[in-house]
TORKE-579151 format. One record per residue: residue number from 1; residue in three letters; x, y, z of N, C-alpha, C, O, CB in turn. Coordinates in nm, 3 decimals, decimal comma, padded with zeros to 5 digits. Glycine has a CB too. Layout:
% residues N
SITE resi resn    n_px    n_py    n_pz   ca_px   ca_py   ca_pz    c_px    c_py    c_pz    o_px    o_py    o_pz   cb_px   cb_py   cb_pz
SITE  NUM  ALA       X       Y       Z       X       Y       Z       X       Y       Z       X       Y       Z       X       Y       Z
...
//
This chain:
% residues 100
SITE resi resn    n_px    n_py    n_pz   ca_px   ca_py   ca_pz    c_px    c_py    c_pz    o_px    o_py    o_pz   cb_px   cb_py   cb_pz
SITE    1  MET  00,647 -00,166 -01,730  00,779 -00,209 -01,771  00,838 -00,105 -01,865  00,810 -00,107 -01,985  00,773 -00,347 -01,838
SITE    2  LYS  00,915 -00,017 -01,814  00,963  00,091 -01,898  01,109  00,074 -01,938  01,145  00,104 -02,053  00,945  00,221 -01,827
SITE    3  ASN  01,194  00,029 -01,848  01,335  00,028 -01,880  01,402 -00,097 -01,825  01,452 -00,097 -01,712  01,402  00,153 -01,826
SITE    4  ILE  01,402 -00,203 -01,903  01,457 -00,331 -01,861  01,608 -00,321 -01,839  01,660 -00,381 -01,745  01,425 -00,440 -01,966
SITE    5  ARG  01,677 -00,249 -01,923  01,824 -00,239 -01,909  01,860 -00,176 -01,774  01,945 -00,228 -01,703  01,884 -00,155 -02,025
SITE    6  LYS  01,797 -00,065 -01,740  01,826  00,000 -01,611  01,788 -00,091 -01,496  01,859 -00,097 -01,395  01,751  00,134 -01,599
SITE    7  THR  01,677 -00,162 -01,509  01,635 -00,256 -01,405  01,743 -00,361 -01,383  01,782 -00,387 -01,269  01,500 -00,323 -01,443
SITE    8  LYS  01,791 -00,420 -01,490  01,895 -00,523 -01,481  02,023 -00,465 -01,420  02,085 -00,529 -01,336  01,925 -00,582 -01,621
SITE    9  ASP  02,061 -00,346 -01,462  02,181 -00,282 -01,406  02,170 -00,264 -01,256  02,265 -00,294 -01,183  02,206 -00,147 -01,473
SITE   10  TRP  02,055 -00,216 -01,209  02,037 -00,195 -01,065  02,036 -00,327 -00,990  02,089 -00,335 -00,879  01,906 -00,118 -01,038
SITE   11  ILE  01,978 -00,431 -01,048  01,979 -00,562 -00,982  02,121 -00,614 -00,972  02,161 -00,667 -00,868  01,890 -00,662 -01,059
SITE   12  GLU  02,199 -00,600 -01,078  02,337 -00,646 -01,075  02,419 -00,570 -00,969  02,498 -00,630 -00,897  02,402 -00,630 -01,214
SITE   13  MET  02,400 -00,438 -00,961  02,471 -00,360 -00,859  02,428 -00,402 -00,719  02,510 -00,408 -00,627  02,446 -00,210 -00,880
SITE   14  ALA  02,299 -00,430 -00,703  02,249 -00,474 -00,573  02,312 -00,607 -00,533  02,349 -00,626 -00,417  02,095 -00,486 -00,575
SITE   15  LEU  02,323 -00,698 -00,628  02,383 -00,827 -00,599  02,531 -00,813 -00,562  02,581 -00,889 -00,479  02,367 -00,921 -00,718
SITE   16  ASP  02,600 -00,718 -00,622  02,739 -00,691 -00,582  02,745 -00,646 -00,437  02,832 -00,689 -00,361  02,803 -00,584 -00,674
SITE   17  ASP  02,652 -00,559 -00,398  02,647 -00,515 -00,258  02,612 -00,631 -00,166  02,666 -00,642 -00,056  02,545 -00,402 -00,241
SITE   18  TRP  02,523 -00,719 -00,210  02,487 -00,835 -00,130  02,611 -00,923 -00,107  02,636 -00,970  00,004  02,375 -00,917 -00,199
SITE   19  ASP  02,687 -00,945 -00,215  02,811 -01,023 -00,202  02,905 -00,956 -00,102  02,969 -01,024 -00,021  02,881 -01,038 -00,339
SITE   20  GLY  02,913 -00,824 -00,108  02,997 -00,750 -00,013  02,948 -00,766  00,129  03,029 -00,781  00,221  03,000 -00,602 -00,050
SITE   21  ALA  02,817 -00,764  00,149  02,761 -00,780  00,284  02,794 -00,918  00,339  02,832 -00,931  00,456  02,609 -00,758  00,282
SITE   22  ILE  02,780 -01,020  00,257  02,812 -01,157  00,300  02,960 -01,170  00,333  02,997 -01,228  00,435  02,772 -01,259  00,192
SITE   23  SER  03,043 -01,115  00,248  03,188 -01,118  00,271  03,224 -01,046  00,401  03,309 -01,093  00,477  03,263 -01,054  00,153
SITE   24  ASP  03,159 -00,933  00,425  03,186 -00,858  00,548  03,144 -00,937  00,672  03,214 -00,935  00,773  03,112 -00,722  00,545
SITE   25  VAL  03,031 -01,005  00,665  02,988 -01,088  00,779  03,090 -01,199  00,803  03,131 -01,224  00,917  02,846 -01,148  00,754
SITE   26  ASP  03,132 -01,264  00,694  03,231 -01,371  00,708  03,362 -01,320  00,767  03,431 -01,392  00,839  03,257 -01,435  00,572
SITE   27  GLY  03,395 -01,194  00,736  03,517 -01,134  00,789  03,497 -01,060  00,920  03,586 -00,991  00,968  03,574 -01,040  00,689
SITE   28  GLU  03,379 -01,075  00,978  03,342 -01,011  01,105  03,352 -00,858  01,100  03,384 -00,794  01,200  03,431 -01,064  01,216
SITE   29  ARG  03,324 -00,802  00,983  03,317 -00,656  00,965  03,170 -00,617  00,963  03,114 -00,583  00,859  03,391 -00,609  00,832
SITE   30  TYR  03,109 -00,623  01,079  02,964 -00,609  01,089  02,910 -00,472  01,050  02,809 -00,466  00,979  02,921 -00,639  01,229
SITE   31  PRO  02,972 -00,362  01,090  02,920 -00,231  01,045  02,921 -00,220  00,892  02,828 -00,166  00,832  03,002 -00,117  01,106
SITE   32  SER  03,027 -00,269  00,831  03,036 -00,265  00,686  02,931 -00,355  00,621  02,877 -00,323  00,515  03,176 -00,305  00,639
SITE   33  SER  02,901 -00,469  00,685  02,800 -00,559  00,629  02,661 -00,494  00,632  02,582 -00,512  00,539  02,798 -00,692  00,708
SITE   34  VAL  02,634 -00,420  00,738  02,505 -00,350  00,746  02,497 -00,244  00,636  02,393 -00,230  00,571  02,488 -00,284  00,886
SITE   35  PHE  02,605 -00,171  00,615  02,608 -00,071  00,508  02,580 -00,135  00,373  02,496 -00,087  00,297  02,744  00,002  00,506
SITE   36  HIS  02,650 -00,245  00,342  02,631 -00,310  00,212  02,489 -00,367  00,198  02,432 -00,365  00,089  02,735 -00,421  00,194
SITE   37  ALA  02,434 -00,419  00,307  02,296 -00,471  00,302  02,197 -00,357  00,273  02,103 -00,375  00,196  02,260 -00,541  00,435
SITE   38  GLN  02,218 -00,242  00,336  02,131 -00,126  00,312  02,143 -00,081  00,167  02,043 -00,049  00,102  02,167 -00,009  00,407
SITE   39  GLN  02,266 -00,078  00,115  02,286 -00,038 -00,024  02,218 -00,136 -00,119  02,158 -00,095 -00,219  02,436 -00,030 -00,057
SITE   40  CYS  02,226 -00,264 -00,087  02,160 -00,366 -00,168  02,009 -00,341 -00,173  01,949 -00,345 -00,280  02,188 -00,506 -00,111
SITE   41  THR  01,951 -00,315 -00,058  01,808 -00,290 -00,050  01,767 -00,168 -00,130  01,668 -00,170 -00,203  01,765 -00,273  00,095
SITE   42  GLU  01,844 -00,061 -00,117  01,813  00,062 -00,191  01,822  00,038 -00,341  01,737  00,087 -00,416  01,909  00,174 -00,149
SITE   43  LYS  01,921 -00,035 -00,385  01,937 -00,059 -00,529  01,829 -00,151 -00,583  01,784 -00,134 -00,696  02,074 -00,119 -00,557
SITE   44  LEU  01,786 -00,249 -00,503  01,674 -00,333 -00,546  01,546 -00,252 -00,558  01,467 -00,273 -00,650  01,653 -00,449 -00,449
SITE   45  LEU  01,525 -00,160 -00,466  01,408 -00,072 -00,475  01,414  00,013 -00,602  01,314  00,030 -00,671  01,397  00,018 -00,351
SITE   46  LYS  01,533  00,066 -00,632  01,547  00,144 -00,755  01,518  00,057 -00,877  01,456  00,104 -00,973  01,689  00,203 -00,766
SITE   47  ALA  01,561 -00,068 -00,874  01,533 -00,159 -00,986  01,382 -00,175 -01,007  01,333 -00,171 -01,120  01,598 -00,296 -00,961
SITE   48  VAL  01,310 -00,193 -00,898  01,164 -00,207 -00,907  01,101 -00,078 -00,960  01,012 -00,083 -01,044  01,105 -00,242 -00,768
SITE   49  LEU  01,147  00,036 -00,911  01,092  00,164 -00,955  01,119  00,189 -01,103  01,033  00,241 -01,174  01,149  00,279 -00,872
SITE   50  TYR  01,238  00,152 -01,151  01,266  00,164 -01,295  01,181  00,065 -01,374  01,130  00,098 -01,481  01,416  00,141 -01,323
SITE   51  PHE  01,167 -00,056 -01,322  01,091 -00,159 -01,392  00,949 -00,111 -01,420  00,895 -00,134 -01,528  01,088 -00,288 -01,311
SITE   52  PHE  00,889 -00,046 -01,322  00,752  00,002 -01,338  00,745  00,139 -01,404  00,636  00,192 -01,425  00,685  00,008 -01,205
SITE   53  GLY  00,860  00,197 -01,437  00,860  00,328 -01,503  00,825  00,442 -01,410  00,780  00,548 -01,455  00,765  00,327 -01,617
SITE   54  ILE  00,844  00,422 -01,281  00,810  00,526 -01,184  00,918  00,632 -01,175  00,890  00,750 -01,156  00,786  00,464 -01,046
SITE   55  ILE  01,042  00,589 -01,190  01,151  00,686 -01,195  01,224  00,671 -01,327  01,237  00,561 -01,381  01,249  00,668 -01,074
SITE   56  HIS  01,271  00,783 -01,377  01,343  00,785 -01,504  01,476  00,858 -01,491  01,550  00,872 -01,588  01,258  00,850 -01,613
SITE   57  GLU  01,504  00,905 -01,373  01,626  00,983 -01,352  01,688  00,946 -01,218  01,626  00,877 -01,137  01,597  01,134 -01,359
SITE   58  LYS  01,808  00,993 -01,197  01,881  00,961 -01,075  01,809  01,016 -00,951  01,759  01,129 -00,951  02,023  01,017 -01,082
SITE   59  THR  01,805  00,933 -00,847  01,749  00,977 -00,719  01,827  00,912 -00,606  01,874  00,799 -00,619  01,598  00,943 -00,710
SITE   60  HIS  01,840  00,983 -00,497  01,904  00,928 -00,378  01,802  00,891 -00,271  01,838  00,851 -00,161  02,005  01,028 -00,321
SITE   61  PHE  01,675  00,904 -00,304  01,569  00,882 -00,206  01,458  00,792 -00,260  01,342  00,833 -00,264  01,511  01,015 -00,162
SITE   62  PRO  01,493  00,669 -00,301  01,387  00,582 -00,355  01,283  00,545 -00,250  01,167  00,522 -00,285  01,448  00,457 -00,411
SITE   63  SER  01,322  00,540 -00,124  01,224  00,505 -00,020  01,118  00,615 -00,006  01,003  00,586  00,026  01,293  00,481  00,115
SITE   64  ASP  01,157  00,741 -00,029  01,060  00,849 -00,026  00,958  00,834 -00,140  00,839  00,858 -00,122  01,130  00,986 -00,036
SITE   65  ILE  01,007  00,793 -00,255  00,918  00,771 -00,370  00,820  00,659 -00,336  00,700  00,670 -00,363  01,000  00,736 -00,498
SITE   66  LEU  00,871  00,551 -00,277  00,785  00,440 -00,239  00,679  00,485 -00,139  00,561  00,456 -00,156  00,867  00,325 -00,181
SITE   67  ALA  00,722  00,555 -00,036  00,629  00,594  00,071  00,530  00,700  00,026  00,410  00,689  00,052  00,707  00,646  00,191
SITE   68  GLU  00,579  00,802 -00,042  00,494  00,917 -00,074  00,415  00,900 -00,203  00,297  00,935 -00,210  00,577  01,040 -00,084
SITE   69  ASP  00,479  00,845 -00,305  00,415  00,841 -00,437  00,341  00,712 -00,466  00,254  00,708 -00,554  00,517  00,864 -00,542
SITE   70  ILE  00,374  00,605 -00,394  00,313  00,477 -00,427  00,222  00,428 -00,316  00,101  00,411 -00,337  00,421  00,373 -00,454
SITE   71  LEU  00,277  00,405 -00,199  00,199  00,345 -00,091  00,082  00,432 -00,045 -00,020  00,379  00,000  00,287  00,315  00,025
SITE   72  ASN  00,096  00,562 -00,056 -00,010  00,652 -00,013 -00,102  00,694 -00,129 -00,182  00,786 -00,115  00,049  00,775  00,051
SITE   73  ASN -00,088  00,627 -00,241 -00,166  00,664 -00,359 -00,238  00,539 -00,413 -00,179  00,459 -00,485 -00,074  00,727 -00,469
SITE   74  PRO -00,365  00,522 -00,377 -00,438  00,402 -00,421 -00,443  00,386 -00,572 -00,442  00,273 -00,622 -00,579  00,406 -00,367
SITE   75  GLU -00,449  00,495 -00,646 -00,451  00,485 -00,792 -00,321  00,426 -00,844 -00,321  00,345 -00,936 -00,477  00,623 -00,855
SITE   76  MET -00,210  00,468 -00,784 -00,079  00,419 -00,826 -00,065  00,270 -00,794 -00,016  00,193 -00,877  00,034  00,500 -00,758
SITE   77  THR -00,105  00,229 -00,676 -00,093  00,087 -00,641 -00,180  00,001 -00,732 -00,142 -00,111 -00,766 -00,132  00,064 -00,493
SITE   78  HIS -00,295  00,053 -00,772 -00,380 -00,021 -00,865 -00,313 -00,034 -01,002 -00,321 -00,139 -01,064 -00,517  00,048 -00,879
SITE   79  GLU -00,248  00,072 -01,048 -00,181  00,072 -01,178 -00,064 -00,025 -01,182 -00,027 -00,072 -01,290 -00,133  00,211 -01,213
SITE   80  LEU -00,005 -00,055 -01,069  00,116 -00,137 -01,065  00,090 -00,287 -01,067  00,183 -00,365 -01,053  00,196 -00,102 -00,943
SITE   81  GLN -00,033 -00,328 -01,083 -00,062 -00,470 -01,089 -00,001 -00,528 -01,217 -00,013 -00,470 -01,325 -00,215 -00,496 -01,083
SITE   82  LEU  00,063 -00,643 -01,201  00,131 -00,706 -01,313  00,045 -00,815 -01,377 -00,033 -00,882 -01,310  00,264 -00,765 -01,268
SITE   83  ASP  00,063 -00,829 -01,508  00,001 -00,944 -01,572  00,102 -01,059 -01,574  00,218 -01,040 -01,537 -00,048 -00,908 -01,717
SITE   84  LYS  00,058 -01,176 -01,615  00,142 -01,296 -01,611  00,271 -01,277 -01,692  00,378 -01,316 -01,646  00,064 -01,417 -01,665
SITE   85  GLU  00,263 -01,218 -01,809  00,380 -01,196 -01,894  00,484 -01,107 -01,825  00,604 -01,134 -01,832  00,337 -01,133 -02,029
SITE   86  GLN  00,438 -01,003 -01,760  00,530 -00,913 -01,690  00,599 -00,982 -01,573  00,718 -00,962 -01,550  00,455 -00,789 -01,641
SITE   87  ILE  00,524 -01,064 -01,499  00,582 -01,137 -01,387  00,687 -01,235 -01,437  00,795 -01,245 -01,379  00,472 -01,211 -01,308
SITE   88  GLU  00,657 -01,307 -01,544  00,752 -01,402 -01,600  00,879 -01,332 -01,647  00,989 -01,382 -01,626  00,689 -01,479 -01,716
SITE   89  LEU  00,865 -01,217 -01,711  00,981 -01,142 -01,757  01,067 -01,096 -01,640  01,189 -01,108 -01,645  00,937 -01,022 -01,841
SITE   90  LEU  01,004 -01,045 -01,537  01,078 -00,999 -01,419  01,152 -01,116 -01,354  01,269 -01,102 -01,318  00,983 -00,933 -01,318
SITE   91  LEU  01,086 -01,228 -01,340  01,151 -01,345 -01,280  01,267 -01,395 -01,366  01,371 -01,434 -01,313  01,050 -01,457 -01,259
SITE   92  GLU  01,248 -01,393 -01,496  01,355 -01,435 -01,588  01,478 -01,346 -01,573  01,591 -01,395 -01,567  01,305 -01,434 -01,734
SITE   93  LYS  01,457 -01,215 -01,568  01,568 -01,121 -01,553  01,640 -01,141 -01,420  01,763 -01,137 -01,414  01,518 -00,977 -01,565
SITE   94  MET  01,563 -01,163 -01,315  01,623 -01,182 -01,184  01,702 -01,313 -01,180  01,810 -01,317 -01,122  01,515 -01,181 -01,075
SITE   95  GLU  01,648 -01,419 -01,240  01,720 -01,548 -01,244  01,853 -01,532 -01,316  01,954 -01,584 -01,269  01,635 -01,656 -01,314
SITE   96  ARG  01,853 -01,462 -01,427  01,978 -01,440 -01,502  02,080 -01,367 -01,419  02,199 -01,400 -01,421  01,951 -01,363 -01,630
SITE   97  CYS  02,035 -01,267 -01,344  02,126 -01,190 -01,260  02,183 -01,279 -01,149  02,302 -01,270 -01,117  02,055 -01,068 -01,198
SITE   98  LEU  02,100 -01,365 -01,093  02,146 -01,451 -00,985  02,245 -01,556 -01,032  02,327 -01,603 -00,954  02,028 -01,518 -00,920
SITE   99  LYS  02,238 -01,593 -01,159  02,329 -01,695 -01,214  02,463 -01,637 -01,257  02,553 -01,713 -01,294  02,264 -01,763 -01,333
SITE  100  ARG  02,479 -01,510 -01,253  02,602 -01,447 -01,304  02,724 -01,491 -01,231  02,835 -01,447 -01,263  02,592 -01,298 -01,296
//
């Protein structure tokens, strides 16, 4: 847990994209809805990476970080195990974002 503020910011931006994706589906703007859904996913991944302190700077390739630096690195996946307090904090932050 390195940067809660950045994590919250990325979650809020992701939720804005999610709202856009839903609005686009309702308006039958399907290509735009796919774009917003992809953006939502990317921003949620960035939120997770900031939460764990894996990234500290701007990146346009969070999926590369996930694939290359985390999933293919057993030591890294072991380090990312959360304790109960960390899980509760993450859930609390996400609940607050969802209630906005």
